[in-house]
Every structure is written in C-alpha cells, then in structure tokens.
N, CA, C, O and CB atoms as a CASP TS submission, in Angstrom:
PFRMAT TS
TARGET T0000
AUTHOR 0000-0000-0000
METHOD Language model
MODEL 1
PARENT N/A
ATOM      1  N   MET     1     -28.068 -16.359  85.568  1.00  0.00           N
ATOM      2  CA  MET     1     -28.987 -17.197  84.850  1.00  0.00           C
ATOM      3  C   MET     1     -28.320 -18.546  84.627  1.00  0.00           C
ATOM      4  O   MET     1     -27.106 -18.623  84.438  1.00  0.00           O
ATOM      5  CB  MET     1     -29.414 -16.545  83.515  1.00  0.00           C
ATOM      6  N   LEU     2     -29.097 -19.580  84.649  1.00  0.00           N
ATOM      7  CA  LEU     2     -28.602 -20.912  84.339  1.00  0.00           C
ATOM      8  C   LEU     2     -29.101 -21.292  82.954  1.00  0.00           C
ATOM      9  O   LEU     2     -30.306 -21.330  82.704  1.00  0.00           O
ATOM     10  CB  LEU     2     -29.059 -21.952  85.409  1.00  0.00           C
ATOM     11  N   LEU     3     -28.176 -21.569  82.069  1.00  0.00           N
ATOM     12  CA  LEU     3     -28.512 -21.962  80.697  1.00  0.00           C
ATOM     13  C   LEU     3     -28.394 -23.460  80.541  1.00  0.00           C
ATOM     14  O   LEU     3     -27.488 -24.090  81.086  1.00  0.00           O
ATOM     15  CB  LEU     3     -27.605 -21.251  79.681  1.00  0.00           C
ATOM     16  N   HIS     4     -29.318 -24.017  79.792  1.00  0.00           N
ATOM     17  CA  HIS     4     -29.245 -25.432  79.436  1.00  0.00           C
ATOM     18  C   HIS     4     -29.177 -25.507  77.924  1.00  0.00           C
ATOM     19  O   HIS     4     -29.971 -24.873  77.228  1.00  0.00           O
ATOM     20  CB  HIS     4     -30.473 -26.245  79.998  1.00  0.00           C
ATOM     21  N   GLY     5     -28.234 -26.277  77.416  1.00  0.00           N
ATOM     22  CA  GLY     5     -28.080 -26.398  75.979  1.00  0.00           C
ATOM     23  C   GLY     5     -27.401 -27.700  75.633  1.00  0.00           C
ATOM     24  O   GLY     5     -27.636 -28.723  76.275  1.00  0.00           O
ATOM     25  N   VAL     6     -26.566 -27.663  74.627  1.00  0.00           N
ATOM     26  CA  VAL     6     -25.864 -28.834  74.141  1.00  0.00           C
ATOM     27  C   VAL     6     -24.366 -28.568  74.220  1.00  0.00           C
ATOM     28  O   VAL     6     -23.887 -27.546  73.729  1.00  0.00           O
ATOM     29  CB  VAL     6     -26.296 -29.186  72.692  1.00  0.00           C
ATOM     30  N   ALA     7     -23.630 -29.480  74.832  1.00  0.00           N
ATOM     31  CA  ALA     7     -22.176 -29.343  74.890  1.00  0.00           C
ATOM     32  C   ALA     7     -21.624 -29.290  73.465  1.00  0.00           C
ATOM     33  O   ALA     7     -22.075 -30.033  72.593  1.00  0.00           O
ATOM     34  CB  ALA     7     -21.532 -30.521  75.693  1.00  0.00           C
ATOM     35  N   GLY     8     -20.653 -28.414  73.232  1.00  0.00           N
ATOM     36  CA  GLY     8     -20.054 -28.270  71.913  1.00  0.00           C
ATOM     37  C   GLY     8     -20.735 -27.238  71.035  1.00  0.00           C
ATOM     38  O   GLY     8     -20.228 -26.924  69.958  1.00  0.00           O
ATOM     39  N   GLN     9     -21.877 -26.699  71.467  1.00  0.00           N
ATOM     40  CA  GLN     9     -22.614 -25.694  70.700  1.00  0.00           C
ATOM     41  C   GLN     9     -22.188 -24.298  71.152  1.00  0.00           C
ATOM     42  O   GLN     9     -21.856 -24.105  72.322  1.00  0.00           O
ATOM     43  CB  GLN     9     -24.153 -25.882  70.869  1.00  0.00           C
ATOM     44  N   SER    10     -22.193 -23.345  70.260  1.00  0.00           N
ATOM     45  CA  SER    10     -21.919 -21.951  70.606  1.00  0.00           C
ATOM     46  C   SER    10     -23.241 -21.218  70.820  1.00  0.00           C
ATOM     47  O   SER    10     -24.226 -21.478  70.129  1.00  0.00           O
ATOM     48  CB  SER    10     -21.074 -21.254  69.495  1.00  0.00           C
ATOM     49  N   TYR    11     -23.248 -20.286  71.801  1.00  0.00           N
ATOM     50  CA  TYR    11     -24.446 -19.517  72.128  1.00  0.00           C
ATOM     51  C   TYR    11     -24.082 -18.052  72.283  1.00  0.00           C
ATOM     52  O   TYR    11     -22.942 -17.719  72.608  1.00  0.00           O
ATOM     53  CB  TYR    11     -25.113 -20.050  73.417  1.00  0.00           C
ATOM     54  N   THR    12     -25.054 -17.175  72.049  1.00  0.00           N
ATOM     55  CA  THR    12     -24.885 -15.743  72.250  1.00  0.00           C
ATOM     56  C   THR    12     -25.990 -15.247  73.186  1.00  0.00           C
ATOM     57  O   THR    12     -27.167 -15.530  72.963  1.00  0.00           O
ATOM     58  CB  THR    12     -24.914 -14.977  70.887  1.00  0.00           C
ATOM     59  N   LEU    13     -25.615 -14.512  74.224  1.00  0.00           N
ATOM     60  CA  LEU    13     -26.569 -13.869  75.125  1.00  0.00           C
ATOM     61  C   LEU    13     -26.687 -12.416  74.709  1.00  0.00           C
ATOM     62  O   LEU    13     -25.683 -11.718  74.570  1.00  0.00           O
ATOM     63  CB  LEU    13     -26.128 -13.996  76.625  1.00  0.00           C
ATOM     64  N   GLN    14     -27.929 -11.957  74.508  1.00  0.00           N
ATOM     65  CA  GLN    14     -28.180 -10.565  74.150  1.00  0.00           C
ATOM     66  C   GLN    14     -29.097  -9.920  75.178  1.00  0.00           C
ATOM     67  O   GLN    14     -29.861 -10.606  75.857  1.00  0.00           O
ATOM     68  CB  GLN    14     -28.794 -10.463  72.741  1.00  0.00           C
ATOM     69  N   MET    15     -29.017  -8.583  75.289  1.00  0.00           N
ATOM     70  CA  MET    15     -29.808  -7.809  76.238  1.00  0.00           C
ATOM     71  C   MET    15     -30.447  -6.626  75.539  1.00  0.00           C
ATOM     72  O   MET    15     -29.888  -6.061  74.598  1.00  0.00           O
ATOM     73  CB  MET    15     -28.942  -7.334  77.413  1.00  0.00           C
ATOM     74  N   SER    16     -31.636  -6.258  76.018  1.00  0.00           N
ATOM     75  CA  SER    16     -32.321  -5.060  75.538  1.00  0.00           C
ATOM     76  C   SER    16     -33.183  -4.506  76.667  1.00  0.00           C
ATOM     77  O   SER    16     -33.572  -5.245  77.572  1.00  0.00           O
ATOM     78  CB  SER    16     -33.187  -5.372  74.274  1.00  0.00           C
ATOM     79  N   THR    17     -33.477  -3.231  76.620  1.00  0.00           N
ATOM     80  CA  THR    17     -34.378  -2.635  77.607  1.00  0.00           C
ATOM     81  C   THR    17     -35.825  -2.662  77.127  1.00  0.00           C
ATOM     82  O   THR    17     -36.724  -2.234  77.852  1.00  0.00           O
ATOM     83  CB  THR    17     -33.956  -1.197  77.909  1.00  0.00           C
ATOM     84  N   SER    18     -36.061  -3.162  75.909  1.00  0.00           N
ATOM     85  CA  SER    18     -37.406  -3.247  75.349  1.00  0.00           C
ATOM     86  C   SER    18     -37.548  -4.526  74.530  1.00  0.00           C
ATOM     87  O   SER    18     -36.678  -4.849  73.721  1.00  0.00           O
ATOM     88  CB  SER    18     -37.717  -2.008  74.478  1.00  0.00           C
ATOM     89  N   LEU    19     -38.632  -5.244  74.739  1.00  0.00           N
ATOM     90  CA  LEU    19     -38.853  -6.466  73.960  1.00  0.00           C
ATOM     91  C   LEU    19     -39.080  -6.178  72.484  1.00  0.00           C
ATOM     92  O   LEU    19     -38.774  -7.017  71.637  1.00  0.00           O
ATOM     93  CB  LEU    19     -40.038  -7.229  74.514  1.00  0.00           C
ATOM     94  N   SER    20     -39.602  -5.023  72.171  1.00  0.00           N
ATOM     95  CA  SER    20     -39.879  -4.692  70.775  1.00  0.00           C
ATOM     96  C   SER    20     -38.668  -4.089  70.062  1.00  0.00           C
ATOM     97  O   SER    20     -38.754  -3.731  68.887  1.00  0.00           O
ATOM     98  CB  SER    20     -41.043  -3.729  70.699  1.00  0.00           C
ATOM     99  N   SER    21     -37.557  -3.978  70.758  1.00  0.00           N
ATOM    100  CA  SER    21     -36.358  -3.380  70.178  1.00  0.00           C
ATOM    101  C   SER    21     -35.795  -4.235  69.040  1.00  0.00           C
ATOM    102  O   SER    21     -35.868  -5.463  69.071  1.00  0.00           O
ATOM    103  CB  SER    21     -35.296  -3.183  71.257  1.00  0.00           C
ATOM    104  N   THR    22     -35.244  -3.572  68.059  1.00  0.00           N
ATOM    105  CA  THR    22     -34.519  -4.271  66.990  1.00  0.00           C
ATOM    106  C   THR    22     -33.016  -4.133  67.209  1.00  0.00           C
ATOM    107  O   THR    22     -32.220  -4.607  66.398  1.00  0.00           O
ATOM    108  CB  THR    22     -34.916  -3.714  65.593  1.00  0.00           C
ATOM    109  N   ASN    23     -32.633  -3.491  68.294  1.00  0.00           N
ATOM    110  CA  ASN    23     -31.218  -3.259  68.595  1.00  0.00           C
ATOM    111  C   ASN    23     -30.857  -3.950  69.911  1.00  0.00           C
ATOM    112  O   ASN    23     -30.904  -3.323  70.969  1.00  0.00           O
ATOM    113  CB  ASN    23     -30.909  -1.734  68.674  1.00  0.00           C
ATOM    114  N   TRP    24     -30.495  -5.237  69.853  1.00  0.00           N
ATOM    115  CA  TRP    24     -30.101  -6.006  71.024  1.00  0.00           C
ATOM    116  C   TRP    24     -28.581  -5.933  71.169  1.00  0.00           C
ATOM    117  O   TRP    24     -27.855  -5.950  70.175  1.00  0.00           O
ATOM    118  CB  TRP    24     -30.585  -7.486  70.914  1.00  0.00           C
ATOM    119  N   THR    25     -28.109  -5.854  72.404  1.00  0.00           N
ATOM    120  CA  THR    25     -26.683  -5.746  72.695  1.00  0.00           C
ATOM    121  C   THR    25     -26.120  -7.110  73.072  1.00  0.00           C
ATOM    122  O   THR    25     -26.673  -7.793  73.934  1.00  0.00           O
ATOM    123  CB  THR    25     -26.433  -4.731  73.825  1.00  0.00           C
ATOM    124  N   LYS    26     -25.015  -7.513  72.427  1.00  0.00           N
ATOM    125  CA  LYS    26     -24.365  -8.777  72.776  1.00  0.00           C
ATOM    126  C   LYS    26     -23.647  -8.621  74.108  1.00  0.00           C
ATOM    127  O   LYS    26     -22.871  -7.685  74.300  1.00  0.00           O
ATOM    128  CB  LYS    26     -23.372  -9.220  71.667  1.00  0.00           C
ATOM    129  N   LEU    27     -23.913  -9.551  75.034  1.00  0.00           N
ATOM    130  CA  LEU    27     -23.272  -9.516  76.342  1.00  0.00           C
ATOM    131  C   LEU    27     -22.259 -10.633  76.528  1.00  0.00           C
ATOM    132  O   LEU    27     -21.270 -10.471  77.242  1.00  0.00           O
ATOM    133  CB  LEU    27     -24.312  -9.595  77.423  1.00  0.00           C
ATOM    134  N   PHE    28     -22.506 -11.769  75.884  1.00  0.00           N
ATOM    135  CA  PHE    28     -21.696 -12.952  76.147  1.00  0.00           C
ATOM    136  C   PHE    28     -21.796 -13.888  74.952  1.00  0.00           C
ATOM    137  O   PHE    28     -22.878 -14.082  74.400  1.00  0.00           O
ATOM    138  CB  PHE    28     -22.150 -13.666  77.454  1.00  0.00           C
ATOM    139  N   ILE    29     -20.682 -14.461  74.557  1.00  0.00           N
ATOM    140  CA  ILE    29     -20.656 -15.451  73.479  1.00  0.00           C
ATOM    141  C   ILE    29     -19.850 -16.648  73.958  1.00  0.00           C
ATOM    142  O   ILE    29     -18.717 -16.493  74.413  1.00  0.00           O
ATOM    143  CB  ILE    29     -20.049 -14.853  72.161  1.00  0.00           C
ATOM    144  N   THR    30     -20.429 -17.845  73.857  1.00  0.00           N
ATOM    145  CA  THR    30     -19.668 -19.051  74.166  1.00  0.00           C
ATOM    146  C   THR    30     -19.057 -19.556  72.874  1.00  0.00           C
ATOM    147  O   THR    30     -19.606 -19.335  71.795  1.00  0.00           O
ATOM    148  CB  THR    30     -20.564 -20.146  74.835  1.00  0.00           C
ATOM    149  N   ASN    31     -17.969 -20.205  72.975  1.00  0.00           N
ATOM    150  CA  ASN    31     -17.335 -20.860  71.833  1.00  0.00           C
ATOM    151  C   ASN    31     -17.242 -22.334  72.161  1.00  0.00           C
ATOM    152  O   ASN    31     -16.328 -22.770  72.862  1.00  0.00           O
ATOM    153  CB  ASN    31     -15.919 -20.251  71.515  1.00  0.00           C
ATOM    154  N   ASN    32     -18.200 -23.104  71.647  1.00  0.00           N
ATOM    155  CA  ASN    32     -18.265 -24.538  71.893  1.00  0.00           C
ATOM    156  C   ASN    32     -18.302 -24.829  73.392  1.00  0.00           C
ATOM    157  O   ASN    32     -17.317 -25.286  73.971  1.00  0.00           O
ATOM    158  CB  ASN    32     -17.071 -25.246  71.243  1.00  0.00           C
ATOM    159  N   ALA    33     -19.430 -24.564  73.999  1.00  0.00           N
ATOM    160  CA  ALA    33     -19.606 -24.768  75.441  1.00  0.00           C
ATOM    161  C   ALA    33     -19.139 -26.155  75.853  1.00  0.00           C
ATOM    162  O   ALA    33     -19.437 -27.143  75.182  1.00  0.00           O
ATOM    163  CB  ALA    33     -21.074 -24.569  75.839  1.00  0.00           C
ATOM    164  N   ALA    34     -18.408 -26.226  76.956  1.00  0.00           N
ATOM    165  CA  ALA    34     -17.820 -27.492  77.409  1.00  0.00           C
ATOM    166  C   ALA    34     -18.849 -28.409  78.072  1.00  0.00           C
ATOM    167  O   ALA    34     -18.668 -29.626  78.095  1.00  0.00           O
ATOM    168  CB  ALA    34     -16.682 -27.216  78.381  1.00  0.00           C
ATOM    169  N   THR    35     -19.922 -27.835  78.609  1.00  0.00           N
ATOM    170  CA  THR    35     -20.945 -28.638  79.281  1.00  0.00           C
ATOM    171  C   THR    35     -22.316 -28.292  78.712  1.00  0.00           C
ATOM    172  O   THR    35     -22.455 -27.366  77.912  1.00  0.00           O
ATOM    173  CB  THR    35     -20.915 -28.405  80.818  1.00  0.00           C
ATOM    174  N   ASN    36     -23.332 -29.053  79.138  1.00  0.00           N
ATOM    175  CA  ASN    36     -24.679 -28.779  78.624  1.00  0.00           C
ATOM    176  C   ASN    36     -25.444 -27.773  79.472  1.00  0.00           C
ATOM    177  O   ASN    36     -26.578 -27.434  79.134  1.00  0.00           O
ATOM    178  CB  ASN    36     -25.467 -30.061  78.541  1.00  0.00           C
ATOM    179  N   SER    37     -24.853 -27.279  80.576  1.00  0.00           N
ATOM    180  CA  SER    37     -25.463 -26.200  81.348  1.00  0.00           C
ATOM    181  C   SER    37     -24.364 -25.373  82.002  1.00  0.00           C
ATOM    182  O   SER    37     -23.317 -25.895  82.385  1.00  0.00           O
ATOM    183  CB  SER    37     -26.443 -26.761  82.417  1.00  0.00           C
ATOM    184  N   PHE    38     -24.622 -24.074  82.121  1.00  0.00           N
ATOM    185  CA  PHE    38     -23.637 -23.184  82.722  1.00  0.00           C
ATOM    186  C   PHE    38     -24.332 -21.907  83.176  1.00  0.00           C
ATOM    187  O   PHE    38     -25.391 -21.544  82.665  1.00  0.00           O
ATOM    188  CB  PHE    38     -22.489 -22.864  81.725  1.00  0.00           C
ATOM    189  N   TYR    39     -23.713 -21.230  84.150  1.00  0.00           N
ATOM    190  CA  TYR    39     -24.247 -19.977  84.680  1.00  0.00           C
ATOM    191  C   TYR    39     -23.656 -18.787  83.932  1.00  0.00           C
ATOM    192  O   TYR    39     -22.482 -18.788  83.561  1.00  0.00           O
ATOM    193  CB  TYR    39     -23.956 -19.859  86.187  1.00  0.00           C
ATOM    194  N   VAL    40     -24.494 -17.772  83.718  1.00  0.00           N
ATOM    195  CA  VAL    40     -24.059 -16.526  83.098  1.00  0.00           C
ATOM    196  C   VAL    40     -24.569 -15.383  83.972  1.00  0.00           C
ATOM    197  O   VAL    40     -25.731 -15.378  84.378  1.00  0.00           O
ATOM    198  CB  VAL    40     -24.585 -16.400  81.613  1.00  0.00           C
ATOM    199  N   THR    41     -23.703 -14.421  84.258  1.00  0.00           N
ATOM    200  CA  THR    41     -24.110 -13.242  85.019  1.00  0.00           C
ATOM    201  C   THR    41     -23.839 -11.989  84.206  1.00  0.00           C
ATOM    202  O   THR    41     -22.965 -11.977  83.340  1.00  0.00           O
ATOM    203  CB  THR    41     -23.374 -13.178  86.375  1.00  0.00           C
ATOM    204  N   ASN    42     -24.583 -10.950  84.486  1.00  0.00           N
ATOM    205  CA  ASN    42     -24.374  -9.662  83.845  1.00  0.00           C
ATOM    206  C   ASN    42     -23.848  -8.704  84.911  1.00  0.00           C
ATOM    207  O   ASN    42     -24.639  -8.136  85.665  1.00  0.00           O
ATOM    208  CB  ASN    42     -25.698  -9.122  83.183  1.00  0.00           C
ATOM    209  N   PRO    43     -22.531  -8.511  84.989  1.00  0.00           N
ATOM    210  CA  PRO    43     -21.960  -7.663  86.029  1.00  0.00           C
ATOM    211  C   PRO    43     -22.333  -6.184  85.880  1.00  0.00           C
ATOM    212  O   PRO    43     -22.158  -5.410  86.821  1.00  0.00           O
ATOM    213  CB  PRO    43     -20.464  -7.805  86.025  1.00  0.00           C
ATOM    214  N   ASN    44     -22.838  -5.786  84.723  1.00  0.00           N
ATOM    215  CA  ASN    44     -23.212  -4.393  84.491  1.00  0.00           C
ATOM    216  C   ASN    44     -24.707  -4.144  84.650  1.00  0.00           C
ATOM    217  O   ASN    44     -25.194  -3.068  84.303  1.00  0.00           O
ATOM    218  CB  ASN    44     -22.779  -3.972  83.114  1.00  0.00           C
ATOM    219  N   ALA    45     -25.434  -5.119  85.168  1.00  0.00           N
ATOM    220  CA  ALA    45     -26.883  -4.975  85.323  1.00  0.00           C
ATOM    221  C   ALA    45     -27.206  -3.879  86.331  1.00  0.00           C
ATOM    222  O   ALA    45     -26.485  -3.677  87.309  1.00  0.00           O
ATOM    223  CB  ALA    45     -27.517  -6.307  85.765  1.00  0.00           C
ATOM    224  N   THR    46     -28.291  -3.188  86.075  1.00  0.00           N
ATOM    225  CA  THR    46     -28.780  -2.144  86.980  1.00  0.00           C
ATOM    226  C   THR    46     -30.142  -2.579  87.504  1.00  0.00           C
ATOM    227  O   THR    46     -30.584  -3.696  87.237  1.00  0.00           O
ATOM    228  CB  THR    46     -28.870  -0.746  86.259  1.00  0.00           C
ATOM    229  N   ASN    47     -30.795  -1.720  88.234  1.00  0.00           N
ATOM    230  CA  ASN    47     -32.132  -2.027  88.739  1.00  0.00           C
ATOM    231  C   ASN    47     -33.224  -1.726  87.721  1.00  0.00           C
ATOM    232  O   ASN    47     -34.401  -1.953  88.002  1.00  0.00           O
ATOM    233  CB  ASN    47     -32.394  -1.251  90.006  1.00  0.00           C
ATOM    234  N   SER    48     -32.863  -1.223  86.551  1.00  0.00           N
ATOM    235  CA  SER    48     -33.871  -0.951  85.528  1.00  0.00           C
ATOM    236  C   SER    48     -34.228  -2.249  84.797  1.00  0.00           C
ATOM    237  O   SER    48     -33.479  -3.225  84.839  1.00  0.00           O
ATOM    238  CB  SER    48     -33.361   0.122  84.523  1.00  0.00           C
ATOM    239  N   ALA    49     -35.381  -2.242  84.128  1.00  0.00           N
ATOM    240  CA  ALA    49     -35.851  -3.436  83.425  1.00  0.00           C
ATOM    241  C   ALA    49     -34.927  -3.789  82.268  1.00  0.00           C
ATOM    242  O   ALA    49     -34.514  -2.922  81.497  1.00  0.00           O
ATOM    243  CB  ALA    49     -37.278  -3.228  82.911  1.00  0.00           C
ATOM    244  N   ARG    50     -34.611  -5.070  82.161  1.00  0.00           N
ATOM    245  CA  ARG    50     -33.819  -5.582  81.039  1.00  0.00           C
ATOM    246  C   ARG    50     -34.399  -6.913  80.606  1.00  0.00           C
ATOM    247  O   ARG    50     -34.938  -7.670  81.412  1.00  0.00           O
ATOM    248  CB  ARG    50     -32.314  -5.732  81.423  1.00  0.00           C
ATOM    249  N   PHE    51     -34.281  -7.177  79.337  1.00  0.00           N
ATOM    250  CA  PHE    51     -34.746  -8.435  78.773  1.00  0.00           C
ATOM    251  C   PHE    51     -33.545  -9.128  78.156  1.00  0.00           C
ATOM    252  O   PHE    51     -32.666  -8.483  77.584  1.00  0.00           O
ATOM    253  CB  PHE    51     -35.885  -8.213  77.718  1.00  0.00           C
ATOM    254  N   TYR    52     -33.516 -10.443  78.276  1.00  0.00           N
ATOM    255  CA  TYR    52     -32.395 -11.231  77.768  1.00  0.00           C
ATOM    256  C   TYR    52     -32.913 -12.287  76.819  1.00  0.00           C
ATOM    257  O   TYR    52     -34.030 -12.784  76.962  1.00  0.00           O
ATOM    258  CB  TYR    52     -31.602 -11.880  78.920  1.00  0.00           C
ATOM    259  N   ARG    53     -32.077 -12.625  75.841  1.00  0.00           N
ATOM    260  CA  ARG    53     -32.396 -13.750  74.947  1.00  0.00           C
ATOM    261  C   ARG    53     -31.091 -14.457  74.593  1.00  0.00           C
ATOM    262  O   ARG    53     -30.028 -13.841  74.516  1.00  0.00           O
ATOM    263  CB  ARG    53     -33.145 -13.261  73.643  1.00  0.00           C
ATOM    264  N   PHE    54     -31.201 -15.766  74.382  1.00  0.00           N
ATOM    265  CA  PHE    54     -30.062 -16.559  73.979  1.00  0.00           C
ATOM    266  C   PHE    54     -30.286 -17.053  72.561  1.00  0.00           C
ATOM    267  O   PHE    54     -31.376 -17.501  72.207  1.00  0.00           O
ATOM    268  CB  PHE    54     -29.833 -17.736  74.949  1.00  0.00           C
ATOM    269  N   LEU    55     -29.246 -16.964  71.766  1.00  0.00           N
ATOM    270  CA  LEU    55     -29.304 -17.407  70.380  1.00  0.00           C
ATOM    271  C   LEU    55     -28.304 -18.537  70.187  1.00  0.00           C
ATOM    272  O   LEU    55     -27.262 -18.565  70.842  1.00  0.00           O
ATOM    273  CB  LEU    55     -29.014 -16.233  69.401  1.00  0.00           C
ATOM    274  N   ILE    56     -28.608 -19.447  69.310  1.00  0.00           N
ATOM    275  CA  ILE    56     -27.666 -20.495  68.947  1.00  0.00           C
ATOM    276  C   ILE    56     -26.695 -19.898  67.937  1.00  0.00           C
ATOM    277  O   ILE    56     -27.102 -19.313  66.933  1.00  0.00           O
ATOM    278  CB  ILE    56     -28.399 -21.762  68.366  1.00  0.00           C
ATOM    279  N   GLY    57     -25.415 -20.054  68.218  1.00  0.00           N
ATOM    280  CA  GLY    57     -24.381 -19.534  67.329  1.00  0.00           C
ATOM    281  C   GLY    57     -23.864 -18.174  67.776  1.00  0.00           C
ATOM    282  O   GLY    57     -24.449 -17.532  68.648  1.00  0.00           O
ATOM    283  N   PRO    58     -22.772 -17.747  67.176  1.00  0.00           N
ATOM    284  CA  PRO    58     -22.171 -16.466  67.567  1.00  0.00           C
ATOM    285  C   PRO    58     -22.899 -15.273  66.961  1.00  0.00           C
ATOM    286  O   PRO    58     -22.512 -14.129  67.198  1.00  0.00           O
ATOM    287  CB  PRO    58     -20.712 -16.431  67.156  1.00  0.00           C
TER
END
C-alpha cells in the first residue's frame, strides 16, 4: 500500500478480518515518518479477506 501523509507525523496501520470488528491488530507503527509518502507491505497476508486502516499517532 502507498500511504500519503505528513512528514514528521506518526501513523499506525491496523488490520482486521471484519469491518465491524472492535478488535483490530496493529501491524505497523511509524515514528515521525521521514517523508510524506511511503510504502507498507503485510508479509503475513493470506488470500483471505482483510481490511486495513491507518490512524494518526501510535
């Protein structure tokens, strides 16, 4: 995935197998991203459905 944001901001990528889930799993956390866009991959992804969301902050 290619993320666009603000350099210097921290972001958290979360994953769930259901959009209605209240239990999202943290996959990746940036600490003050060096650029305003960057690629993120999920090396543990399977062929089953997954949903991702990005949050501002850790």
